[in-house]
C-alpha positions as CSV (number, residue, x, y, z in Angstrom):
1,M,42.7,-17.0,-39.0
2,P,39.4,-16.7,-37.1
3,A,38.8,-13.9,-34.6
4,V,39.3,-14.8,-31.0
5,E,35.7,-13.8,-30.0
6,Q,34.1,-16.5,-32.1
7,T,33.6,-20.0,-30.9
8,D,31.9,-23.1,-32.3
9,P,31.4,-25.4,-29.3
10,D,30.4,-29.0,-29.8
11,G,27.5,-29.6,-27.5
12,V,27.0,-27.4,-24.4
13,D,28.9,-24.1,-24.3
14,F,30.4,-24.4,-20.8
15,G,31.7,-20.8,-20.9
16,W,28.1,-19.6,-21.2
17,V,26.9,-22.0,-18.5
18,M,29.5,-20.7,-16.1
19,Q,28.7,-17.0,-16.8
20,V,25.0,-17.5,-16.5
21,T,25.4,-19.6,-13.4
22,F,27.5,-16.8,-11.8
23,V,25.0,-14.0,-12.6
24,T,22.0,-16.0,-11.7
25,T,23.4,-17.2,-8.4
26,I,24.2,-13.6,-7.4
27,L,20.8,-12.3,-8.4
28,V,18.7,-15.2,-7.0
29,G,21.1,-16.6,-4.3
30,S,21.5,-13.4,-2.4
31,P,17.8,-13.1,-1.4
32,I,17.7,-16.8,-0.6
33,V,20.6,-16.5,1.8
34,V,19.0,-13.5,3.4
35,L,15.6,-15.2,3.8
36,A,17.2,-18.3,5.1
37,S,19.1,-16.3,7.7
38,F,16.0,-14.9,9.3
39,G,15.3,-18.2,11.2
40,T,19.0,-18.8,12.3
41,A,20.9,-17.3,15.2
42,L,24.1,-15.7,13.8
43,P,25.8,-13.9,16.6
44,T,29.3,-13.5,15.2
45,W,30.7,-12.4,11.8
46,T,32.3,-15.8,11.5
47,S,29.0,-17.7,11.9
48,R,27.4,-15.3,9.4
49,A,30.1,-15.9,6.8
50,L,30.1,-19.7,7.3
51,F,26.3,-19.7,7.0
52,A,26.4,-17.7,3.7
53,V,29.0,-20.0,2.3
54,R,27.1,-23.1,3.2
55,V,23.7,-21.9,1.8
56,G,25.5,-20.2,-1.1
57,A,27.2,-23.4,-2.1
58,V,23.9,-25.3,-2.3
59,V,22.3,-22.4,-4.3
60,W,25.3,-22.3,-6.7
61,F,25.2,-26.1,-7.2
62,L,21.5,-26.2,-7.9
63,T,21.7,-23.2,-10.2
64,A,24.6,-24.7,-12.1
65,I,22.7,-28.0,-12.7
66,G,19.6,-26.0,-13.8
67,V,21.6,-23.8,-16.2
68,Y,23.5,-26.8,-17.6
69,L,20.2,-28.8,-18.2
70,Y,18.7,-25.7,-19.8
71,A,21.7,-25.3,-22.2
72,R,21.6,-29.0,-23.0
73,Y,17.9,-28.9,-23.7
74,R,18.2,-25.8,-25.9
75,R,21.1,-27.4,-27.9
């Protein structure tokens, strides 16, 4: 029986794509949200949270597409 740690994915390894997307979004997305917030009035914590979610969702989506295309290219 093969060990649990080993995988042999056909095509793109989506586990790797999700992990790299998560880490990259945290490292790259946080500064982007901060920079984008400088030009926006955010008077309440609710508006700050909603702004971070909206901008973060776009960053997450674009990062996921980029990582997937990179994994597909490297495959």
